[in-house]
C-alpha positions in Angstrom: 33.0 17.1 -7.0 31.0 14.4 -5.2 33.3 11.7 -6.5 36.4 13.5 -5.4 34.9 14.3 -2.0 34.4 10.6 -1.2 37.3 9.3 -3.2 39.6 6.7 -1.5 42.5 5.1 -3.3 41.1 6.1 -6.7 37.6 4.7 -6.1 34.4 5.4 -4.1 33.0 2.7 -1.8 29.3 1.6 -1.9 28.9 2.7 1.7 29.6 6.3 0.6 27.0 6.4 -2.2 24.2 7.8 -0.1 26.4 10.7 1.0 27.6 11.2 -2.6 24.0 11.4 -3.8 23.1 13.9 -1.2 26.2 15.9 -1.9 25.1 16.0 -5.5 21.7 17.5 -4.5 19.7 14.3 -4.9 17.3 14.0 -1.9 15.8 10.6 -2.8 18.4 8.2 -1.4 16.5 5.0 -0.8 18.8 2.1 0.1 16.9 -0.4 -2.1 17.3 1.8 -5.2 21.0 2.4 -4.5 21.6 -1.4 -4.2 19.6 -2.1 -7.4 21.5 0.4 -9.5 24.9 -0.7 -7.9 24.3 -4.2 -9.1 23.7 -3.0 -12.6 26.8 -0.8 -13.0 29.6 -2.4 -10.9 30.9 -5.9 -10.2 32.3 -5.0 -6.8 31.5 -2.6 -3.9 33.8 0.1 -5.2 33.4 2.3 -8.3 35.9 4.2 -10.4 35.0 7.6 -11.9 33.4 6.2 -15.0 31.4 3.7 -13.0 30.3 6.4 -10.6 29.1 8.6 -13.5 27.3 5.7 -15.0 25.8 5.0 -11.5 24.5 8.6 -11.3 22.8 8.4 -14.7 21.3 5.0 -14.0 20.1 6.1 -10.6 18.0 9.0 -12.1 16.5 6.6 -14.7 15.7 4.1 -11.9 14.0 6.8 -9.9 11.8 7.6 -12.8 10.9 4.0 -13.6 10.1 3.4 -9.9 7.9 6.4 -9.8 6.1 5.3 -12.9 5.5 1.8 -11.6 3.9 3.2 -8.4 2.0 5.8 -10.3 0.4 3.2 -12.5 -0.6 1.2 -9.4 -2.7 4.2 -8.1 -3.7 5.9 -11.4 -7.2 5.8 -12.9 -7.4 6.7 -16.5 -3.8 7.9 -16.4 -4.3 10.3 -13.5 -4.0 10.4 -9.7 -6.1 12.5 -7.3 -5.4 14.0 -3.9 -7.4 11.2 -2.5 -4.9 8.6 -3.7 -1.8 10.8 -3.5 -0.9 10.0 0.1 -0.6 6.3 -0.5 1.4 6.9 -3.7 3.8 9.3 -2.1 4.3 7.0 0.9 5.4 4.3 -1.5 8.2 6.7 -2.5 9.0 7.4 1.2 7.4 10.9 1.1 4.9 11.8 3.8 4.1 15.5 3.3 1.5 17.3 5.4 -1.8 17.9 3.6 -1.2 21.7 3.4 2.2 21.2 1.8 0.8 18.8 -0.8 -2.2 21.0 -1.7 0.1 24.0 -2.1 2.4 22.2 -4.5 -0.4 20.5 -6.4 -2.0 23.9 -6.9 1.2 25.3 -8.4 1.7 22.3 -10.7 -1.9 22.1 -11.9 -2.4 25.8 -12.2 -5.7 25.5 -10.3 -6.5 28.1 -7.7 -8.5 25.6 -5.8 -7.1 22.1 -6.1 -10.0 19.8 -5.2 -9.6 16.3 -3.8 -11.0 14.9 -7.1 -8.7 16.9 -9.4 -6.3 14.7 -11.4 -2.6 14.9 -12.2 -1.0 13.0 -15.0 2.5 11.4 -14.7 4.6 14.4 -15.8 2.7 16.6 -13.3 3.1 14.0 -10.6 6.9 13.9 -11.2 6.9 17.6 -10.8 5.1 17.4 -7.5 7.6 14.8 -6.3 10.5 17.0 -7.4 9.1 20.1 -5.7 8.4 18.2 -2.5 12.0 17.0 -2.3 13.4 20.4 -3.3 11.3 22.1 -0.5 12.1 19.3 2.0 8.3 18.8 2.4 7.9 22.3 3.8 5.5 25.0 2.8 7.2 27.6 0.6 6.8 30.2 3.3 8.2 27.8 5.9 11.2 27.1 3.7 11.9 30.9 3.3 11.6 31.3 7.0 14.0 28.5 7.8 16.5 29.9 5.3 16.3 33.3 7.0 16.8 31.6 10.4 20.0 29.9 9.0 21.3 33.3 8.0 20.5 34.9 11.3 22.2 32.1 13.4 25.2 31.7 11.1 26.6 34.5 13.2 30.1 34.5 11.7 28.6 34.5 8.2 30.8 31.5 7.2 28.0 29.7 5.4 28.1 26.9 8.0 26.3 26.3 11.2 28.2 25.0 14.2 26.8 22.8 16.9 26.3 25.8 19.2 24.6 27.8 16.4 22.3 24.9 15.6 21.4 24.6 19.3 20.5 28.3 19.4 18.5 28.1 16.1 16.5 25.1 17.2 15.8 26.7 20.6 14.6 29.8 18.9 12.3 27.8 16.6 10.8 26.1 19.7 12.3 22.6 19.4 13.0 20.9 22.7 16.8 20.6 23.1 17.9 17.1 24.0 21.1 15.2 24.5 21.0 13.8 21.0 21.8 17.2 19.5 25.5 16.4 18.9 24.6 13.2 17.0 21.9 15.0 15.0 24.5 17.6 13.9 27.0 14.9 13.0 24.4 12.9 11.1 23.7 15.8 8.7 27.3 17.1 8.5 28.1 15.2 5.3 31.6 16.7 4.9 32.5 16.1 8.5 33.7 19.7 8.8 31.9 20.4 12.0 29.4 22.8 10.4 26.1 22.4 8.5 25.5 24.1 5.2 22.0 25.7 4.6 20.9 22.5 2.8 22.1 20.3 5.6 20.3 22.5 8.1 17.1 22.1 6.2 17.5 18.3 6.1 18.1 18.4 9.8 14.8 20.3 10.3 13.0 17.9 8.0 14.2 14.9 10.0 13.0 16.5 13.3 9.6 17.2 11.8 9.4 13.6 10.5 10.4 12.2 13.9 7.7 14.3 15.6 5.0 13.3 13.1 5.8 9.7 13.6 5.5 10.0 17.4 2.2 11.9 17.0 0.7 9.3 14.7 1.8 6.4 16.9 0.2 8.1 19.9 -3.0 9.1 18.1 -3.5 5.5 16.9 -3.8 4.4 20.5 -6.6 6.8 21.2 -10.3 6.4 20.4 -11.1 7.8 16.9 -7.4 8.9 16.7 -8.0 12.2 18.4 -7.0 13.9 21.7 -10.3 14.6 23.4 -9.1 15.4 26.9 -6.5 17.8 28.2 -4.6 15.0 29.9 -4.2 13.1 26.6 -2.9 16.2 24.8 -0.6 17.0 27.8 0.8 13.5 27.6 1.4 13.8 23.9 3.3 17.1 24.3 5.3 15.6 27.2 6.2 12.6 24.9 7.5 15.1 22.3 9.5 17.0 24.9 7.2 20.0 25.3 5.4 21.4 28.3 2.2 23.4 28.1 0.2 25.6 30.5 -3.4 24.9 31.4 -4.5 27.9 29.2 -2.7 26.5 26.2 -4.3 23.1 26.6 -7.8 24.6 27.0 -7.3 26.8 23.9 -6.1 23.8 21.9 -9.1 21.7 22.7 
């Protein structure tokens, strides 16, 4: 299906491989991995169907080898702990919140209380990575909530969310609506049909959260000890993110 979706004149172009991977349900679409595998399976920048199938198989193998290489760089006695997990995941371009990582590590390890010193072996680590990508780096309860939001705001029950429906959903979730909404919708509309599927909507939310996290980290790095200690600092951060807050909210937050 993915090959046919991006087929042109009997082949698929290298520029469309990212979309083809996402269309196939693969969330890890790092450009360097795509370029590496492409060099191995094709002589040119276009792939026929056999080459594309070979590319998909090789890409999954390369993902695993890349994860193993990074795992070995961080592992001690064949295991990684929560203390080293953030750096390891960042190398794979995953930056989950601590709560999300702890939740998934608890599920994978079977430990009710996953301590910072508890270790995971490579198969367990691979499972953590898989679940993080499947859940778009959200808590399970957040994921279920966002899926229900999609169902509510897909008002015509078409299975797709229009630009207007996306605008309503984001406003209801509390995101500040900006002039970039149209480009955001287009960016995640892989099929260019003018609507977002549920998965595309979740990717859209993930990108918004990641953008906000990046802005927050950059701002906090400029502050003493990396924390907002005054109401004016917190107010400025919220303003930078596009939010406004009352005095009562600022006082309660601090």
